[in-house]
py3Dmol code that shows the C-alpha trace and the ligand (Angstrom):
import py3Dmol

protein = """\
ATOM      1  CA  MET A   1      27.624  61.215-296.696  1.00  0.00           C
ATOM      2  CA  SER A   2      26.018  64.404-295.830  1.00  0.00           C
ATOM      3  CA  ASN A   3      22.917  65.976-297.517  1.00  0.00           C
ATOM      4  CA  SER A   4      24.862  68.986-298.537  1.00  0.00           C
ATOM      5  CA  SER A   5      26.917  66.801-301.031  1.00  0.00           C
ATOM      6  CA  LEU A   6      26.376  66.987-304.594  1.00  0.00           C
ATOM      7  CA  GLN A   7      24.894  63.753-305.923  1.00  0.00           C
ATOM      8  CA  ASN A   8      24.296  61.977-309.260  1.00  0.00           C
ATOM      9  CA  LYS A   9      25.421  64.843-311.345  1.00  0.00           C
ATOM     10  CA  VAL A  10      27.601  65.182-314.462  1.00  0.00           C
ATOM     11  CA  VAL A  11      30.198  67.773-313.712  1.00  0.00           C
ATOM     12  CA  VAL A  12      32.935  69.364-315.718  1.00  0.00           C
ATOM     13  CA  VAL A  13      35.935  71.150-314.067  1.00  0.00           C
ATOM     14  CA  ALA A  14      38.193  73.390-316.176  1.00  0.00           C
ATOM     15  CA  GLY A  15      41.692  73.608-314.646  1.00  0.00           C
ATOM     16  CA  ALA A  16      41.746  70.307-312.775  1.00  0.00           C
ATOM     17  CA  SER A  17      45.464  69.413-313.042  1.00  0.00           C
ATOM     18  CA  ARG A  18      46.388  70.747-309.619  1.00  0.00           C
ATOM     19  CA  GLY A  19      45.345  73.043-306.840  1.00  0.00           C
ATOM     20  CA  ILE A  20      41.754  73.918-306.122  1.00  0.00           C
ATOM     21  CA  GLY A  21      40.518  72.356-309.416  1.00  0.00           C
ATOM     22  CA  LEU A  22      42.074  69.046-308.529  1.00  0.00           C
ATOM     23  CA  GLU A  23      40.513  69.172-305.073  1.00  0.00           C
ATOM     24  CA  PHE A  24      37.169  69.774-306.679  1.00  0.00           C
ATOM     25  CA  VAL A  25      37.639  66.587-308.687  1.00  0.00           C
ATOM     26  CA  LYS A  26      38.592  64.543-305.533  1.00  0.00           C
ATOM     27  CA  GLN A  27      35.698  65.643-303.505  1.00  0.00           C
ATOM     28  CA  ILE A  28      33.073  65.559-306.299  1.00  0.00           C
ATOM     29  CA  SER A  29      34.122  62.046-307.390  1.00  0.00           C
ATOM     30  CA  ALA A  30      33.597  60.736-303.820  1.00  0.00           C
ATOM     31  CA  THR A  31      29.835  61.495-303.864  1.00  0.00           C
ATOM     32  CA  ASN A  32      28.576  59.430-306.745  1.00  0.00           C
ATOM     33  CA  ASN A  33      29.005  61.907-309.589  1.00  0.00           C
ATOM     34  CA  VAL A  34      30.426  61.647-313.009  1.00  0.00           C
ATOM     35  CA  ILE A  35      33.231  64.108-313.387  1.00  0.00           C
ATOM     36  CA  PHE A  36      35.184  65.295-316.474  1.00  0.00           C
ATOM     37  CA  ALA A  37      38.516  66.769-315.251  1.00  0.00           C
ATOM     38  CA  GLY A  38      39.876  69.233-317.874  1.00  0.00           C
ATOM     39  CA  ALA A  39      43.557  69.809-317.848  1.00  0.00           C
ATOM     40  CA  ARG A  40      45.891  71.196-320.455  1.00  0.00           C
ATOM     41  CA  ASN A  41      48.214  68.166-320.130  1.00  0.00           C
ATOM     42  CA  PRO A  42      46.303  65.450-318.318  1.00  0.00           C
ATOM     43  CA  SER A  43      48.934  62.897-319.001  1.00  0.00           C
ATOM     44  CA  GLN A  44      51.355  64.954-316.960  1.00  0.00           C
ATOM     45  CA  ALA A  45      48.989  65.509-313.976  1.00  0.00           C
ATOM     46  CA  LYS A  46      50.149  62.675-311.938  1.00  0.00           C
ATOM     47  CA  GLU A  47      47.752  63.015-308.960  1.00  0.00           C
ATOM     48  CA  LEU A  48      44.818  63.300-311.397  1.00  0.00           C
ATOM     49  CA  GLN A  49      45.892  60.232-313.335  1.00  0.00           C
ATOM     50  CA  ASP A  50      46.196  58.266-309.999  1.00  0.00           C
ATOM     51  CA  LEU A  51      42.697  59.389-309.043  1.00  0.00           C
ATOM     52  CA  ALA A  52      41.278  58.366-312.414  1.00  0.00           C
ATOM     53  CA  LYS A  53      42.891  54.874-311.985  1.00  0.00           C
ATOM     54  CA  LYS A  54      41.062  54.420-308.643  1.00  0.00           C
ATOM     55  CA  CYS A  55      37.773  56.041-309.586  1.00  0.00           C
ATOM     56  CA  GLU A  56      35.953  55.117-312.705  1.00  0.00           C
ATOM     57  CA  ASN A  57      33.688  58.098-312.614  1.00  0.00           C
ATOM     58  CA  VAL A  58      36.766  60.397-313.079  1.00  0.00           C
ATOM     59  CA  HIS A  59      37.489  61.143-316.723  1.00  0.00           C
ATOM     60  CA  PRO A  60      40.550  63.342-317.306  1.00  0.00           C
ATOM     61  CA  ILE A  61      40.216  65.242-320.747  1.00  0.00           C
ATOM     62  CA  THR A  62      42.484  67.609-322.524  1.00  0.00           C
ATOM     63  CA  LEU A  63      41.231  71.177-322.150  1.00  0.00           C
ATOM     64  CA  ASP A  64      43.162  74.353-322.725  1.00  0.00           C
ATOM     65  CA  ILE A  65      40.646  77.147-322.313  1.00  0.00           C
ATOM     66  CA  CYS A  66      42.806  79.524-324.256  1.00  0.00           C
ATOM     67  CA  ASP A  67      42.409  77.519-327.329  1.00  0.00           C
ATOM     68  CA  ASP A  68      38.954  77.258-328.991  1.00  0.00           C
ATOM     69  CA  ASP A  69      39.856  74.108-330.842  1.00  0.00           C
ATOM     70  CA  SER A  70      40.918  72.423-327.631  1.00  0.00           C
ATOM     71  CA  ILE A  71      37.585  73.456-325.920  1.00  0.00           C
ATOM     72  CA  LYS A  72      35.564  72.096-329.002  1.00  0.00           C
ATOM     73  CA  LYS A  73      37.371  68.716-328.783  1.00  0.00           C
ATOM     74  CA  ALA A  74      36.752  68.619-325.030  1.00  0.00           C
ATOM     75  CA  VAL A  75      33.066  69.295-325.646  1.00  0.00           C
ATOM     76  CA  GLU A  76      32.920  66.489-328.261  1.00  0.00           C
ATOM     77  CA  GLU A  77      34.521  64.003-325.965  1.00  0.00           C
ATOM     78  CA  VAL A  78      32.125  64.848-323.050  1.00  0.00           C
ATOM     79  CA  SER A  79      29.148  64.719-325.497  1.00  0.00           C
ATOM     80  CA  GLN A  80      30.083  61.212-326.469  1.00  0.00           C
ATOM     81  CA  LYS A  81      30.551  59.951-322.877  1.00  0.00           C
ATOM     82  CA  ALA A  82      27.565  61.979-321.420  1.00  0.00           C
ATOM     83  CA  PRO A  83      25.036  62.289-324.295  1.00  0.00           C
ATOM     84  CA  GLN A  84      22.363  63.360-321.802  1.00  0.00           C
ATOM     85  CA  GLY A  85      24.357  66.599-321.119  1.00  0.00           C
ATOM     86  CA  ILE A  86      25.997  67.972-318.039  1.00  0.00           C
ATOM     87  CA  ASP A  87      24.569  69.481-314.797  1.00  0.00           C
ATOM     88  CA  VAL A  88      27.555  71.612-313.522  1.00  0.00           C
ATOM     89  CA  LEU A  89      30.489  73.513-314.989  1.00  0.00           C
ATOM     90  CA  ILE A  90      33.166  74.707-312.693  1.00  0.00           C
ATOM     91  CA  ASN A  91      35.727  77.056-314.069  1.00  0.00           C
ATOM     92  CA  THR A  92      38.664  77.276-311.850  1.00  0.00           C
ATOM     93  CA  ALA A  93      41.417  77.578-314.420  1.00  0.00           C
ATOM     94  CA  GLY A  94      43.286  80.933-313.947  1.00  0.00           C
ATOM     95  CA  ILE A  95      46.680  82.534-313.788  1.00  0.00           C
ATOM     96  CA  ALA A  96      48.004  84.995-311.208  1.00  0.00           C
ATOM     97  CA  GLY A  97      50.023  87.247-313.334  1.00  0.00           C
ATOM     98  CA  PRO A  98      52.810  89.411-311.942  1.00  0.00           C
ATOM     99  CA  LEU A  99      52.776  90.910-308.452  1.00  0.00           C
ATOM    100  CA  ASP A 100      53.198  94.367-309.906  1.00  0.00           C
ATOM    101  CA  ASN A 101      51.095  97.438-309.126  1.00  0.00           C
ATOM    102  CA  ALA A 102      48.974  98.904-312.017  1.00  0.00           C
ATOM    103  CA  THR A 103      51.635 101.388-313.259  1.00  0.00           C
ATOM    104  CA  GLN A 104      54.326  98.641-313.375  1.00  0.00           C
ATOM    105  CA  THR A 105      52.326  96.077-315.209  1.00  0.00           C
ATOM    106  CA  THR A 106      53.280  95.512-318.822  1.00  0.00           C
ATOM    107  CA  ARG A 107      50.785  95.328-321.790  1.00  0.00           C
ATOM    108  CA  GLU A 108      51.691  91.701-322.191  1.00  0.00           C
ATOM    109  CA  ASP A 109      50.882  90.812-318.588  1.00  0.00           C
ATOM    110  CA  TYR A 110      47.576  92.706-318.732  1.00  0.00           C
ATOM    111  CA  MET A 111      46.603  90.938-321.977  1.00  0.00           C
ATOM    112  CA  SER A 112      47.609  87.292-320.972  1.00  0.00           C
ATOM    113  CA  THR A 113      45.917  87.695-317.496  1.00  0.00           C
ATOM    114  CA  PHE A 114      42.757  89.057-319.055  1.00  0.00           C
ATOM    115  CA  ASN A 115      42.861  86.373-321.771  1.00  0.00           C
ATOM    116  CA  THR A 116      42.959  83.387-319.473  1.00  0.00           C
ATOM    117  CA  ASN A 117      40.847  84.732-316.575  1.00  0.00           C
ATOM    118  CA  VAL A 118      38.164  86.432-318.470  1.00  0.00           C
ATOM    119  CA  VAL A 119      37.965  85.812-322.319  1.00  0.00           C
ATOM    120  CA  SER A 120      38.822  82.067-321.949  1.00  0.00           C
ATOM    121  CA  ILE A 121      36.253  81.410-319.221  1.00  0.00           C
ATOM    122  CA  ALA A 122      33.628  83.218-321.350  1.00  0.00           C
ATOM    123  CA  ARG A 123      34.590  81.033-324.353  1.00  0.00           C
ATOM    124  CA  ASN A 124      34.609  77.892-322.240  1.00  0.00           C
ATOM    125  CA  ILE A 125      31.044  78.665-321.100  1.00  0.00           C
ATOM    126  CA  SER A 126      30.025  79.395-324.691  1.00  0.00           C
ATOM    127  CA  PHE A 127      31.212  75.966-325.944  1.00  0.00           C
ATOM    128  CA  PHE A 128      29.832  73.942-323.019  1.00  0.00           C
ATOM    129  CA  LEU A 129      26.459  75.823-322.919  1.00  0.00           C
ATOM    130  CA  PRO A 130      24.631  73.491-325.368  1.00  0.00           C
ATOM    131  CA  LEU A 131      25.648  70.509-323.145  1.00  0.00           C
ATOM    132  CA  LEU A 132      24.247  72.229-320.092  1.00  0.00           C
ATOM    133  CA  GLN A 133      21.109  73.248-321.955  1.00  0.00           C
ATOM    134  CA  LYS A 134      20.645  69.654-323.101  1.00  0.00           C
ATOM    135  CA  ARG A 135      19.550  68.767-319.576  1.00  0.00           C
ATOM    136  CA  GLY A 136      16.328  70.773-320.325  1.00  0.00           C
ATOM    137  CA  LYS A 137      14.402  73.584-318.689  1.00  0.00           C
ATOM    138  CA  ASP A 138      13.192  71.394-315.845  1.00  0.00           C
ATOM    139  CA  HIS A 139      16.582  70.849-314.517  1.00  0.00           C
ATOM    140  CA  VAL A 140      18.637  73.421-312.610  1.00  0.00           C
ATOM    141  CA  LYS A 141      22.070  73.954-314.373  1.00  0.00           C
ATOM    142  CA  LYS A 142      24.850  75.568-312.482  1.00  0.00           C
ATOM    143  CA  ILE A 143      28.011  77.403-313.638  1.00  0.00           C
ATOM    144  CA  LEU A 144      30.460  78.403-310.989  1.00  0.00           C
ATOM    145  CA  ASN A 145      33.321  80.831-311.892  1.00  0.00           C
ATOM    146  CA  ILE A 146      36.105  80.983-309.460  1.00  0.00           C
ATOM    147  CA  SER A 147      36.913  84.602-308.799  1.00  0.00           C
ATOM    148  CA  SER A 148      38.865  86.267-305.936  1.00  0.00           C
ATOM    149  CA  GLU A 149      38.499  88.930-303.339  1.00  0.00           C
ATOM    150  CA  PHE A 150      41.356  90.767-305.272  1.00  0.00           C
ATOM    151  CA  GLY A 151      38.619  91.419-307.971  1.00  0.00           C
ATOM    152  CA  SER A 152      36.468  93.120-305.409  1.00  0.00           C
ATOM    153  CA  LEU A 153      36.458  96.956-305.454  1.00  0.00           C
ATOM    154  CA  HIS A 154      35.376  96.913-301.877  1.00  0.00           C
ATOM    155  CA  HIS A 155      38.172  94.598-300.826  1.00  0.00           C
ATOM    156  CA  ARG A 156      40.713  96.817-302.615  1.00  0.00           C
ATOM    157  CA  GLU A 157      39.320  99.851-300.920  1.00  0.00           C
ATOM    158  CA  THR A 158      39.296  98.336-297.362  1.00  0.00           C
ATOM    159  CA  SER A 159      42.517  96.403-297.585  1.00  0.00           C
ATOM    160  CA  GLY A 160      44.500  98.986-299.455  1.00  0.00           C
ATOM    161  CA  ALA A 161      46.153  96.328-301.618  1.00  0.00           C
ATOM    162  CA  ASN A 162      47.622  97.683-304.825  1.00  0.00           C
ATOM    163  CA  ASN A 163      49.575  94.637-305.876  1.00  0.00           C
ATOM    164  CA  MET A 164      48.563  91.995-308.438  1.00  0.00           C
ATOM    165  CA  ALA A 165      46.904  94.622-310.594  1.00  0.00           C
ATOM    166  CA  ALA A 166      46.553  92.670-313.817  1.00  0.00           C
ATOM    167  CA  TYR A 167      44.884  89.817-311.749  1.00  0.00           C
ATOM    168  CA  GLY A 168      42.536  92.086-309.861  1.00  0.00           C
ATOM    169  CA  VAL A 169      41.432  93.782-313.060  1.00  0.00           C
ATOM    170  CA  SER A 170      40.886  90.400-314.717  1.00  0.00           C
ATOM    171  CA  LYS A 171      38.880  88.981-311.792  1.00  0.00           C
ATOM    172  CA  ALA A 172      36.782  92.222-311.602  1.00  0.00           C
ATOM    173  CA  ALA A 173      36.050  91.749-315.247  1.00  0.00           C
ATOM    174  CA  LEU A 174      35.274  88.049-314.657  1.00  0.00           C
ATOM    175  CA  ASN A 175      32.684  89.172-312.112  1.00  0.00           C
ATOM    176  CA  MET A 176      31.130  91.507-314.622  1.00  0.00           C
ATOM    177  CA  MET A 177      31.166  88.862-317.352  1.00  0.00           C
ATOM    178  CA  THR A 178      29.462  86.288-314.944  1.00  0.00           C
ATOM    179  CA  GLU A 179      26.761  88.884-314.132  1.00  0.00           C
ATOM    180  CA  ILE A 180      26.064  89.294-317.865  1.00  0.00           C
ATOM    181  CA  VAL A 181      25.933  85.631-318.463  1.00  0.00           C
ATOM    182  CA  ALA A 182      23.668  85.149-315.478  1.00  0.00           C
ATOM    183  CA  ASN A 183      21.163  87.757-316.914  1.00  0.00           C
ATOM    184  CA  GLU A 184      21.369  86.112-320.309  1.00  0.00           C
ATOM    185  CA  LEU A 185      20.495  82.599-318.902  1.00  0.00           C
ATOM    186  CA  LYS A 186      18.162  83.730-316.143  1.00  0.00           C
ATOM    187  CA  ASN A 187      14.926  82.443-317.736  1.00  0.00           C
ATOM    188  CA  ASP A 188      16.386  78.973-318.601  1.00  0.00           C
ATOM    189  CA  ASN A 189      16.745  77.567-314.973  1.00  0.00           C
ATOM    190  CA  PHE A 190      20.490  78.393-314.597  1.00  0.00           C
ATOM    191  CA  VAL A 191      22.445  79.423-311.542  1.00  0.00           C
ATOM    192  CA  VAL A 192      25.606  81.288-312.786  1.00  0.00           C
ATOM    193  CA  TYR A 193      27.569  82.613-309.880  1.00  0.00           C
ATOM    194  CA  LEU A 194      30.998  83.427-308.545  1.00  0.00           C
ATOM    195  CA  GLY A 195      33.069  81.864-305.713  1.00  0.00           C
ATOM    196  CA  HIS A 196      35.987  83.277-303.779  1.00  0.00           C
ATOM    197  CA  PRO A 197      37.983  80.337-302.277  1.00  0.00           C
ATOM    198  CA  GLY A 198      39.811  82.277-299.538  1.00  0.00           C
ATOM    199  CA  TRP A 199      43.609  82.256-299.421  1.00  0.00           C
ATOM    200  CA  VAL A 200      44.490  78.805-300.232  1.00  0.00           C
ATOM    201  CA  ALA A 201      47.830  76.770-300.033  1.00  0.00           C
ATOM    202  CA  THR A 202      48.269  75.887-303.703  1.00  0.00           C
ATOM    203  CA  ASP A 203      50.949  76.846-306.314  1.00  0.00           C
ATOM    204  CA  MET A 204      49.227  80.117-306.629  1.00  0.00           C
ATOM    205  CA  GLY A 205      48.319  80.890-303.008  1.00  0.00           C
ATOM    206  CA  GLY A 206      51.686  79.719-301.658  1.00  0.00           C
ATOM    207  CA  LYS A 207      52.584  77.570-298.566  1.00  0.00           C
ATOM    208  CA  ASP A 208      51.777  80.361-296.053  1.00  0.00           C
ATOM    209  CA  ALA A 209      48.164  80.515-297.031  1.00  0.00           C
ATOM    210  CA  ALA A 210      45.403  80.471-294.405  1.00  0.00           C
ATOM    211  CA  LEU A 211      43.462  77.536-295.745  1.00  0.00           C
ATOM    212  CA  GLN A 212      44.079  74.116-297.065  1.00  0.00           C
ATOM    213  CA  PRO A 213      42.469  73.202-300.447  1.00  0.00           C
ATOM    214  CA  GLN A 214      40.405  70.512-298.751  1.00  0.00           C
ATOM    215  CA  ASP A 215      38.693  72.985-296.416  1.00  0.00           C
ATOM    216  CA  SER A 216      38.137  75.725-299.056  1.00  0.00           C
ATOM    217  CA  VAL A 217      36.562  73.229-301.508  1.00  0.00           C
ATOM    218  CA  ARG A 218      34.439  71.530-298.907  1.00  0.00           C
ATOM    219  CA  GLY A 219      32.868  75.068-298.238  1.00  0.00           C
ATOM    220  CA  LEU A 220      32.723  75.898-301.963  1.00  0.00           C
ATOM    221  CA  LEU A 221      30.890  72.638-302.619  1.00  0.00           C
ATOM    222  CA  LYS A 222      28.391  73.144-299.870  1.00  0.00           C
ATOM    223  CA  VAL A 223      27.638  76.554-301.474  1.00  0.00           C
ATOM    224  CA  LEU A 224      27.360  74.919-304.963  1.00  0.00           C
ATOM    225  CA  ASN A 225      24.930  72.249-303.552  1.00  0.00           C
ATOM    226  CA  ASP A 226      22.796  74.845-301.917  1.00  0.00           C
ATOM    227  CA  VAL A 227      22.462  77.721-304.424  1.00  0.00           C
ATOM    228  CA  THR A 228      19.209  77.964-306.219  1.00  0.00           C
ATOM    229  CA  VAL A 229      18.004  80.268-309.009  1.00  0.00           C
ATOM    230  CA  LYS A 230      17.562  82.994-306.578  1.00  0.00           C
ATOM    231  CA  ASP A 231      21.371  83.066-306.305  1.00  0.00           C
ATOM    232  CA  ASN A 232      21.921  83.565-310.077  1.00  0.00           C
ATOM    233  CA  GLY A 233      24.550  86.383-310.603  1.00  0.00           C
ATOM    234  CA  LYS A 234      25.703  86.376-306.830  1.00  0.00           C
ATOM    235  CA  PHE A 235      29.313  86.275-305.528  1.00  0.00           C
ATOM    236  CA  TYR A 236      29.908  84.077-302.446  1.00  0.00           C
ATOM    237  CA  ASP A 237      33.023  83.124-300.449  1.00  0.00           C
ATOM    238  CA  TRP A 238      33.869  79.595-299.562  1.00  0.00           C
ATOM    239  CA  GLN A 239      31.835  79.827-296.362  1.00  0.00           C
ATOM    240  CA  GLY A 240      28.696  81.095-298.203  1.00  0.00           C
ATOM    241  CA  LYS A 241      29.075  84.704-297.080  1.00  0.00           C
ATOM    242  CA  GLU A 242      28.015  87.084-299.860  1.00  0.00           C
ATOM    243  CA  MET A 243      30.997  89.105-301.239  1.00  0.00           C
ATOM    244  CA  LYS A 244      30.681  92.897-301.846  1.00  0.00           C
ATOM    245  CA  TRP A 245      31.596  93.846-305.431  1.00  0.00           C
TER     246      TRP A 245
END
"""
ligand_1 = """\
48
NAP
N 45.038 79.993 -304.283
C 44.431 81.087 -303.786
O 44.719 81.593 -302.721
C 43.350 81.704 -304.649
C 42.623 82.924 -304.020
C 41.572 83.354 -304.739
C 41.303 82.852 -305.994
N 41.883 81.783 -306.548
C 41.515 81.348 -307.814
O 41.320 79.928 -307.840
C 41.482 79.344 -309.008
C 42.395 78.168 -308.912
O 43.703 78.665 -308.272
P 44.741 77.662 -307.716
O 45.120 78.291 -306.420
O 44.275 76.237 -307.628
O 45.995 77.963 -308.696
P 47.062 76.949 -309.231
O 47.528 75.940 -308.190
O 48.070 77.804 -309.933
O 46.304 76.108 -310.386
C 45.828 76.751 -311.508
C 45.060 75.890 -312.469
O 44.616 76.502 -313.630
C 45.045 75.781 -314.753
N 45.075 76.555 -315.913
C 45.730 77.788 -316.149
N 45.538 78.100 -317.400
C 44.839 77.237 -317.990
C 44.361 77.071 -319.309
N 44.622 77.881 -320.203
N 43.568 75.935 -319.617
C 43.204 75.041 -318.667
N 43.766 75.200 -317.377
C 44.515 76.148 -317.034
C 46.368 75.169 -314.335
O 46.735 74.160 -315.331
P 48.176 73.800 -315.644
O 48.731 72.783 -314.563
O 48.277 73.220 -316.940
O 49.115 74.990 -315.489
C 46.011 74.672 -312.908
O 45.286 73.487 -312.923
C 42.108 80.426 -309.895
O 41.092 80.987 -310.790
C 42.444 81.521 -308.909
O 42.592 82.816 -309.434
C 42.970 81.247 -305.842
"""
view = py3Dmol.view(width=600, height=400)
view.addModel(protein, "pdb")
view.setStyle({"model": 0}, {"cartoon": {"style": "trace"}})
view.addModel(ligand_1, "xyz")
view.setStyle({"model": 1}, {"stick": {}})
view.zoomTo()
view.show()
């Protein structure tokens, strides 16, 4: 077990039914942490259920981040099982929206992508915040929001990519929201930051992607373990390289 592993923490992952979120649960549960794996339909997430059967530190919970009542219930469940609070909140839940360019994207697609990728991540942080704050000012608390290079103005400029406009707009807004939350919590021993996982072979990334979830998440977890309050508000890729806005 390397020193760069997260150890003895209580962690909540939002969006843990599959893909990058599920891989976070697998790797975090292997290094002596308690993990609450939030999924919209945990009973239908077979790999997550199989993992929970094998690992008593994995707790699948129902969590739809687009529904405040669902988030409140998830917070209550975590509060009961972890009355001392939580150390880390990882927000990986997200949707890709359509491939369309900006002028082709419908109102509905802009709104639904913005709702999941920005507003619902903000609401999830708001509801879980008291459980993070419960750890007290002496503990470092971490919030990782999974963003994308598609939300980087620099990446758009240099790559010339015009597709997935709704997704890109939403991730740029997620970056801004994360910066604002980081400022809000900066005097309370928090590290609130953004991670870009690379292009990863999941349902969203597709099978031709450059990276496997195991490698991306191994890197993202090293960064999560290493960040300190000096990194509050920063944006890193899975290899720990700072991303340009
Ligand atoms: N894959 C890539 O190449 C790539 C690149 C850059 C950034 N990212 C980002 O990485 C994150 C994870 O992506 P992925 O590749 O793992 O995607 P994925 O395989 O499509 O998985 C998306 C996850 O988000 C969950 N989710 C969506 N809406 C939700 C909601 N309202 N409440 C709770 N969970 C919800 C899904 O749950 P259900 O099973 O219930 O649908 C699923 O667990 C996303 O934020 C994505 O934007 C991915």
